C-alpha positions in Angstrom: 4.8 143.7 24.5 3.4 143.2 21.0 0.7 145.6 19.9 -2.6 144.4 18.5 -1.8 144.9 14.9 1.6 144.8 13.2 1.9 145.4 9.5 3.3 142.6 7.3 6.1 145.0 6.2 7.3 145.2 9.7 7.1 141.5 10.2 9.1 141.0 7.0 11.9 143.2 8.3 12.2 141.4 11.7 14.3 138.5 10.2 16.6 141.0 8.6 17.1 142.7 12.0 17.8 139.4 13.6 20.3 138.4 10.9 22.2 141.7 11.2 22.2 141.7 14.9 23.4 138.1 15.0 26.3 139.0 12.7 27.2 141.9 15.0 26.9 139.6 18.0 29.2 137.0 16.5 31.7 139.8 15.6 31.8 140.8 19.2 29.9 144.1 18.9 28.3 145.0 22.2 26.1 148.0 21.2 25.0 149.9 18.2 23.0 153.0 17.5 19.9 153.1 15.4 21.7 155.3 12.9 24.6 152.7 12.5 22.1 149.8 12.3 20.1 151.7 9.7 23.1 152.4 7.5 24.1 148.8 7.5 20.6 147.7 6.5 19.7 150.5 4.1 17.0 151.8 6.4 16.5 155.1 8.3 17.0 155.3 12.1 13.5 156.4 12.5 12.2 153.4 10.6 14.1 151.1 12.9 12.8 152.8 16.0 9.2 152.8 14.6 9.4 149.1 13.8 10.8 148.1 17.2 8.2 150.2 19.0 5.5 147.9 17.7 6.8 145.3 20.2 8.0 147.4 23.2 10.7 149.8 24.3 14.2 148.9 23.3 17.5 150.8 23.6 18.4 153.9 25.6 18.9 157.4 24.4 22.6 158.2 24.1 23.5 154.5 24.4 21.7 152.8 21.5 20.9 149.1 21.6 22.6 146.3 23.4 23.2 143.9 20.6 22.9 140.7 22.6 19.8 141.8 24.4 18.0 143.1 21.2 19.0 140.0 19.3 17.4 137.9 22.1 14.3 140.0 22.2 13.8 139.7 18.4 14.4 136.0 18.6 11.6 135.8 21.2 9.3 137.9 19.0 10.0 135.6 16.0 9.1 132.5 18.1 12.6 131.0 17.8 12.4 129.6 21.3 9.0 128.0 21.1 10.2 124.6 20.0 8.6 124.5 16.6 9.0 121.3 14.7 8.8 120.6 10.9 8.4 117.8 8.4 9.4 117.9 4.7 7.0 116.3 2.3 8.7 115.7 -1.0 12.3 114.5 -0.7 13.3 114.9 -4.4 15.9 117.4 -5.6 14.6 120.5 -3.8 13.4 118.7 -0.7 16.7 116.9 -0.3 18.6 120.1 -0.8 16.7 121.7 2.0 17.2 118.7 4.3 20.9 118.6 3.7 21.8 122.2 3.4 19.3 124.4 5.2 19.9 124.9 8.9 16.4 124.7 10.3 17.8 124.9 13.8 19.2 128.3 13.2 15.7 129.6 12.8 14.5 127.8 15.9 12.9 124.9 14.1 13.7 121.2 14.5 13.3 119.1 11.4 12.0 115.7 12.6 11.2 113.7 9.4 10.6 113.8 5.7 8.2 111.9 3.4 8.2 110.8 -0.2 6.5 108.2 -2.4 9.6 107.0 -4.4 10.8 103.6 -3.3 14.5 104.5 -3.8 14.1 107.3 -1.2 11.9 105.7 1.4 13.9 104.2 4.2 17.0 106.4 3.6 18.4 109.1 5.8 19.6 112.5 4.6 21.8 114.3 7.1 20.2 112.3 9.9 16.6 112.9 8.8 14.7 109.7 8.0 12.6 109.5 4.9 9.2 107.8 5.4 6.6 106.8 2.9 3.9 109.5 2.5 1.3 106.9 3.3 2.7 107.0 6.9 2.2 110.7 7.2 -1.0 110.7 9.4 0.3 107.9 11.7 3.7 109.6 12.1 2.2 113.0 12.9 -0.3 111.5 15.3 2.7 110.4 17.4 5.1 113.2 16.5 3.1 116.4 16.1 4.7 119.1 13.8 3.8 122.7 13.6 5.3 123.3 10.2 5.0 121.4 6.9 7.6 122.1 4.2 5.9 121.4 0.9 8.2 120.4 -2.0 5.9 118.1 -3.9 4.7 118.3 -7.5 2.1 120.9 -8.2 -0.6 118.4 -9.0 -0.7 117.0 -5.5 0.2 120.2 -3.6 -3.3 121.0 -2.4 -4.0 117.4 -1.4 -0.8 117.1 0.7 -1.4 120.5 2.2 -4.9 119.4 3.3 -3.5 116.3 4.9 -0.9 118.2 6.8 -3.6 120.7 8.1 -5.8 117.8 9.1 -2.9 116.5 11.2 -2.7 119.7 13.1 0.1 121.5 11.1 -0.3 125.3 11.6 2.1 126.6 9.0 2.9 125.6 5.4 6.2 126.6 3.9 5.2 126.2 0.3 7.8 125.7 -2.5 5.4 124.2 -5.0 5.0 127.4 -7.1 1.2 127.4 -6.9 -1.1 129.2 -4.6 -2.7 126.7 -2.2 -6.4 126.5 -2.0 -6.9 125.9 1.7 -10.0 126.6 3.7 -8.3 126.4 7.0 -8.6 129.4 9.4 -5.6 129.8 11.6 -3.2 128.1 9.2 -0.5 130.3 7.8 0.9 129.7 4.3 4.3 131.2 3.4 4.8 130.9 -0.4 8.3 130.8 -1.8 8.5 131.5 -5.6 12.1 131.5 -6.7 11.2 132.7 -10.2 9.6 135.9 -8.8 12.9 137.4 -7.6 14.7 136.3 -10.8 12.0 137.9 -12.9 12.2 141.1 -10.9 16.0 141.0 -11.4 15.5 140.6 -15.1 13.3 143.7 -15.1 15.7 145.8 -13.1 18.8 145.0 -15.2 16.8 145.4 -18.4 15.7 148.9 -17.3 19.1 149.9 -16.0 20.9 152.6 -18.1 
């Protein structure tokens, strides 16, 4: 059972736990100790036990963790079985790359549609996902509710489109627009993705390396 407050650092590590456990599961590993899991992830065994204790009791002393069971428990915690659906707004280069190459279903999310304003894109399908005109956004979402909006539009319209998504009942924005959204929407979660941030951090680290 989840405790009242879980730190963002713990939440950020949960997908890493799931990814490692999924790899172990696919490799046929049945159980693993916290020490072995920690070594593979660059974490301490105590950190892993502390993180998992935020959500309940997992594993047995002297046995470790059943990989399949823990993988399933973490997928439940991450909401992967709750039937979340998503729409992409902005089907240009980045949006199309996500539609065609990112496996939303592996994260428990079903991509149901995409939207754009460009006539050459509207009416097309990319990897089975239909591209609608953005003017149809409200009508479509009134009939096909989505919990997640993937935002890959130009910066100048990012806040406007985000506001329209929220007005349609979207509860989470996956924001690739490289700006901080100005939303006054309690209960709506924004996850910002800034590709340049990690590259700049890498620049710093290799510049400072001996």
